[in-house]
C-alpha positions as CSV (number, residue, x, y, z in Angstrom):
1,M,-2.3,25.0,38.1
2,R,-3.7,27.0,35.3
3,N,-0.1,27.4,34.0
4,C,0.3,23.8,34.2
5,I,-2.8,23.1,32.2
6,L,-1.7,25.6,29.6
7,A,1.5,24.1,29.4
8,L,0.4,20.6,29.0
9,T,-2.1,21.8,26.3
10,L,0.7,23.4,24.2
11,L,2.7,20.5,24.5
12,I,0.1,17.9,23.7
13,S,-1.5,19.8,20.6
14,P,1.3,19.7,18.4
15,M,1.9,16.0,19.2
16,A,-1.9,15.1,18.5
17,M,-1.6,17.1,15.1
18,F,1.5,15.0,14.3
19,A,-0.1,12.0,15.3
20,Q,-3.2,12.4,13.3
21,H,-0.9,13.1,10.0
22,N,1.2,9.8,10.6
23,N,-2.2,7.9,10.9
24,K,-3.3,9.1,7.5
25,I,-6.9,8.5,8.2
26,I,-9.5,10.7,6.6
27,F,-13.3,10.4,6.4
28,D,-14.3,9.7,2.8
29,E,-18.0,10.9,2.3
30,M,-18.4,9.1,-1.1
31,V,-18.0,5.7,0.8
32,N,-19.2,7.0,4.1
33,Q,-16.1,5.5,6.0
34,S,-12.7,6.3,7.2
35,I,-10.0,5.2,5.0
36,L,-6.3,5.3,4.7
37,Y,-5.2,8.3,2.3
38,G,-1.7,9.2,0.9
39,E,1.5,7.8,1.4
40,V,1.4,4.9,3.6
41,N,3.3,1.9,4.8
42,P,2.3,-1.6,6.0
43,E,2.3,-0.4,9.7
44,D,-0.5,2.1,8.7
45,F,-2.8,-0.9,8.4
46,Q,-2.4,-1.8,12.0
47,N,-5.4,-0.3,13.8
48,E,-9.0,-1.4,14.4
49,L,-10.1,-0.2,10.9
50,F,-8.0,-2.1,8.8
51,G,-6.0,-4.6,11.1
52,L,-8.2,-7.5,11.0
53,W,-8.5,-7.9,7.2
54,Y,-4.9,-6.8,6.5
55,N,-3.4,-9.1,9.1
56,E,-5.6,-12.1,8.1
57,G,-4.8,-11.7,4.4
58,F,-1.1,-11.3,5.0
59,E,-0.9,-14.3,7.4
60,N,-3.0,-16.7,5.2
61,Y,-1.3,-15.8,1.9
62,Q,1.6,-18.3,1.2
63,P,3.4,-17.2,-2.2
64,N,4.7,-20.3,-4.1
65,A,8.3,-20.6,-2.8
66,E,9.8,-21.8,-6.1
67,V,8.2,-18.9,-8.1
68,V,9.7,-16.4,-5.4
69,D,13.0,-18.0,-5.9
70,Q,12.7,-17.5,-9.6
71,I,11.8,-13.9,-9.2
72,K,14.6,-12.9,-6.8
73,P,17.4,-12.7,-9.5
74,L,15.3,-10.7,-11.9
75,L,14.7,-7.9,-9.2
76,K,17.9,-5.7,-10.2
77,N,16.7,-2.0,-10.4
78,V,13.1,-2.9,-9.8
79,T,10.8,-0.8,-7.9
80,F,7.1,-0.8,-7.0
81,E,4.3,1.7,-6.7
82,L,1.3,0.1,-5.1
83,I,-2.0,2.2,-5.4
84,V,-4.6,0.5,-3.0
85,A,-7.9,1.6,-1.4
86,T,-9.1,0.6,2.2
87,W,-12.7,0.9,1.0
88,C,-12.2,-1.6,-2.1
89,P,-12.7,-5.3,-1.7
90,D,-10.2,-6.2,-4.2
91,S,-7.5,-4.0,-2.4
92,K,-8.5,-5.6,0.9
93,R,-7.9,-9.0,-0.7
94,E,-4.5,-8.1,-2.6
95,T,-2.9,-5.6,-0.8
96,P,-1.8,-7.8,2.1
97,R,-1.0,-10.7,-0.1
98,F,1.4,-8.3,-2.3
99,I,3.1,-7.1,0.7
100,K,3.6,-10.7,1.9
101,L,5.3,-11.3,-1.5
102,L,7.5,-8.5,-1.3
103,S,8.5,-9.7,2.4
104,K,9.2,-12.9,0.9
105,L,11.4,-11.5,-1.9
106,D,13.4,-9.8,1.0
107,L,12.6,-6.5,-0.9
108,A,13.6,-3.4,1.2
109,K,10.9,-1.0,1.7
110,S,12.7,1.7,0.1
111,R,12.2,-0.2,-3.1
112,Y,8.3,0.4,-2.9
113,K,6.0,3.1,-2.5
114,M,2.4,2.5,-1.4
115,I,-0.5,5.3,-1.8
116,A,-4.0,4.9,-0.7
117,V,-6.5,6.7,-2.6
118,N,-10.2,7.8,-2.0
119,R,-13.1,6.9,-4.1
120,K,-12.2,9.0,-6.9
121,K,-9.1,7.1,-7.1
122,V,-6.8,10.1,-6.4
123,S,-4.1,11.3,-3.8
124,P,-2.9,14.2,-5.3
125,E,-0.4,15.1,-2.3
126,A,1.2,11.6,-3.1
127,G,1.3,11.9,-6.9
128,V,-1.8,10.0,-7.8
129,T,-4.1,12.4,-10.0
130,E,-7.1,11.9,-11.9
131,G,-6.6,9.2,-14.8
132,Y,-3.3,7.9,-13.3
133,I,-5.1,4.5,-12.5
134,D,-8.5,3.3,-13.5
135,Y,-8.8,0.4,-10.8
136,V,-7.6,-0.4,-7.5
137,P,-5.4,-2.0,-6.6
138,T,-2.8,-1.2,-9.1
139,F,0.6,-2.5,-8.7
140,I,3.0,-0.9,-11.0
141,I,6.3,-2.5,-11.6
142,R,9.3,-0.4,-12.8
143,Q,12.9,-1.2,-13.9
144,N,15.4,1.6,-14.3
145,G,12.5,4.0,-13.6
146,N,10.4,2.7,-16.6
147,E,7.1,1.0,-16.3
148,I,7.4,-2.7,-17.5
149,G,4.0,-3.8,-16.3
150,R,1.0,-3.6,-14.0
151,I,-1.1,-6.0,-12.0
152,V,-4.7,-4.6,-11.8
153,E,-7.4,-5.6,-9.4
154,R,-6.4,-9.2,-9.3
155,P,-3.8,-11.4,-10.7
156,T,-4.4,-13.4,-13.9
157,E,-2.8,-16.6,-12.0
158,T,-1.3,-15.7,-8.8
159,L,0.7,-12.5,-7.7
160,E,4.0,-14.2,-7.7
161,R,3.3,-16.0,-11.2
162,D,2.1,-12.5,-12.9
163,L,5.1,-10.8,-11.4
164,L,7.4,-13.6,-12.7
165,A,5.7,-13.0,-16.2
166,I,6.2,-9.2,-16.1
167,L,9.8,-9.4,-15.1
168,D,11.0,-12.6,-17.2
169,K,9.9,-11.1,-20.8
170,D,13.0,-12.6,-22.7
């Protein structure tokens, strides 16, 4: 019996460590709450801490279909870096909306990277160091690897109209 328990413990311990790493949830003492941290993906928002506001924001946002159709042909060699924070009200509002927009654009997940930061607005392991951004969320748009624009905190008009303005600078 003792050997069984030891074997089970040895089997479960690495899985628990791996699961914890995949969840990317840490406790941030500056905001006194658990937050997502590091490189994340939309599936990481599917838990009791973030799922309610994320899913509600995703479902309720309906990007303008005409504007989405205007954006699609402009996406050649365009990638996105989304810097978000689960402790931030602006991020809670805009992150699910931007992910919804990217899904309506049929953008492959390989074309965007999402990084969740702590209250200091850093996540060094994911490449976001002090001074990289000033406000969250920050959605960085790149074409051929060069930054061509940002949407910071909230769009001027709507996410899709602001994105169109960035991409259609002729």
